[in-house]
N, C-alpha and C positions, 0 to 999 in steps of 0.2 A: 524730716516728716514730708518732704517733696520725693525723696531716694521711697519711704513708704508706697505713697502712690503711685510711681511709676511703675513700683514692683508689682503692686496690685494688679495696676494693671496689665501687664504682663501676663500672669499667674491667670488672669480673665481670660483673657485671647486666646491660650494653651489647652484651658481649659475646653476653650470652645471649638477649637481646632480637634482636638482628641474626640469631642463628640459629636461633629461632623465625622470626622473618619469612623467612629464607630457605628453610627445612621449608616456610612455607604456599604460599610462590609456585611452588614445586616440586610440591607437593600439588596445586596449580591445574593445572600442566601435565601429570599425568598422566593414565592411564583411571582408571578408578573398580574395573574388573574386569579381569582380562588374561586376554586370548585367545587370544595367541600362543604357541608354543614359542620356547623360550629356551636355544640352549646353553650349558650351564655350567661358569664359570672352571676351568680348571686349577690342581691342587694345592688344593681347597679343603679349610679344615680346619673343622670344626664346634665354634668354639670363642666361638658368642658376640659375635664382631669380624666387624662386615659388612666387614671389609678388599680381602675377594675383589672383590669386588661392585660395580660401576662406577656403576651406579643399581639402584635402584628400578622396577621394570615398571607399578607400579599403587599409589594411593593411596584404598583402600576408606573413604567416609565412614560407611557405618554402622556397622564398628569400631573406625573413627578411628586405622587402620595404615595403613603403608607394607607394601608386600611383594613377592615375584618369584617363581615358580613357576618353576625349571628343572631340566634333567637333562644328563647324559652317556651314554654306551653301558652304565652300570653304575645308576646311581643317579637315582633324587629326588629333588631339593632342594627346600625350602621357607622362605626367610629371610624375616622377619616384623620390621618397628620399629615401636615405640608409643612415643611422645614426651609424649603427654599422660598426668602423672601419675594421674587418673581411671582410665584405660583400664589404663594397666600394673597399677594394683592390682587392677583387673577379672580381667584376665589373671594373676595371682599367684594370685588366690584359687581362681581354676577350672579355668585353664589355655587354650591352642588346641585346638579337634581339628578334624584337615583328615579330611574323608571321602571318601574316592575310591568313584564308580561306574561301570558299563559305561555310555556314553551311547548305547545302545539302551536304552530305555525297556522293552521287554518280555525283557532281561535278567534270569534268576535268578540271576544270582553274587549271597552274600550280599556288599553293601560293606566296602570297606576303610576303617577308623578310627584314627585314632594324637591320643592327649592330650599337649600337653608345655607350661608345666610340668605335674605333678602330685604333690599330696600330701596328707595328712591335716589334716593341722593348720597350713594356710598362715600366715603371718605377715602382719605388718601393717604394710604401707610406707608409704601415701598419705602420712601426716602428715611423716615424711621426708625423702618429694618436695617435697611441697609448702614444707615452712619451710627448705629449706637452697637456697640461688643458686646454692652450688657445694660442690664436698666433696673434701677431702682424699684422696689415696693411704690414707690410711688406714681415711677413714671411705669412703671406695666399696670398697674390701677387705671390708670389715663388713658393709656393706648385700649385697654380694653372697653372700658367704656366709651371710647370713639368710635368703636368697630359694633360692638353690641348694643350702646344707645339708641339707635335709631331703627334697631330692626324693631316690629311690629306685629309682625303676620308673615305666614309659613304659607306661600303657595300650593295647593296640590289640586291634582282631579280624578277620575278615575275610584275615588275611594268610596266603598260600600256606605250608603245611605247619609253621603255626606254631599250635600248640595250645591253649596257654599265653594268659588273657585279659591278660597283662601283664607284661614284661620284665624284669630289670635293666638300671638307667640305665647299668652298665659290662656290658651284654651282648655276647660275639662273635658275633652275632649280622650285624652290620656295619649295625646299625638304631643312630645317630646323634644326639642331639638334647643342647644344649645354649643357655645364656642368658646374656647380662650387660648390667647399667645402666654407661653410661660417663660420663666427667664431664659432659657435656652434658644429660644426664639422659637418653638416650632407651635402652630396653629393646631389646634386638634375639636374636630367637631362632633357632637354626637347627637344621633337620631335616635328615635324609640318611636314606631307606629304597630299600633294593638294590630294584630292578626285578623279580628275582625274584618277590618277597614280593606281588607286587600283578598278580591276576590280570583284576583287573577294566578294566586296558587292552584295547581291542578290534587285531580285525590291522590296523587304520592307526593306531596308536599315541594314540588317541582317548580321553579319560574325559572325566566331569563331574565336578566336586569342588565341595564345600562349604569353606567357611571361619567357624568360631562360638568366638568370645568367651564362654565355657560362664558364668563370675562366680560368684560364692558360692553352694555346694551347702548350702539352709538345710533338709535332710530330718533334719540329726543327725547327717550323717556329717563335713562337714567345719565346721561351726562351723553361730552361730544370731547374727542380727540384731538388737538388741533396738531398735525402731521409740524414738526420742528417748530412747535410752539414749547412752553411750560406748563406744568400741570399744577393745581391749585397752592402747590409746599412752592414758598419763595425759591426754596435753595437746593428744589429738583432739578434732574437735571433734564438737558432737554428732549422733549420724545421724539425718539426716530423713528424711520418708515417701519421697521421691522419690529419695533418695541410696540407700535400700533400694531401693530396686524397679530403680533402675539398674543395682546391682550385683547383683541375683540374676537379673536377665531376662539368658536368653542372646541375643546379635543375631550374627546370621548374613549369607551371601551367597552366591550358586552363581557357577560360572561352568565354563567348559570349555578343555581343554588337549589339546593336538598334540604329541607327543615331539618335540625339535626332531632332526634328524637329524647 
């Protein structure tokens, strides 16, 4: 029985390494920044599972994640997938912000922004992701509850006809967001935004966008990193100065997108 368990663990490690190798090769083949419009698949479910997406359109080295922006006649969609535990931890700490601007630099239209995930006291997940080669169904469910459970709202600005600066995650406006970690330890985020709220899109269906991984807010709102100290998990490694800078320094990139017809 012991030999069987040991063999199973070795197989799991090999599979994980192979998957990581496949992801690395895929990343090398993709664009760094998506610039073309993509027609969204039909029957999209915003559930944190990228099953509807046949492939990602880009892999950005600055933020170390795969992503696709797409649209149909009614909605703009964003799907992001991170596979490196440190990036996942940074996303959980401060969320990803999508900013949409009019492509005309002289436009006075206020940019549209939306952030997900957002929580006042983000959980520490780096140690869990670093030290587990595989997750049972129960462990994975507990991890996803830990990440998604505290999320109550979606911050946004510049949305046409929406006066609030944040909305409930369970809103009735058609703005949807979700995220899940899978058995391969990949974290996928999906957003759906009705086009009617995005007045920053020009007459030709074009707009400029920015994707930013915000990192941990050290202003006192979301928590504090103590350099040389330890995180909230007792078994976590001490926080080095370089790690602190990585976790608290936003990283972003800019692109342009034209709605697919």
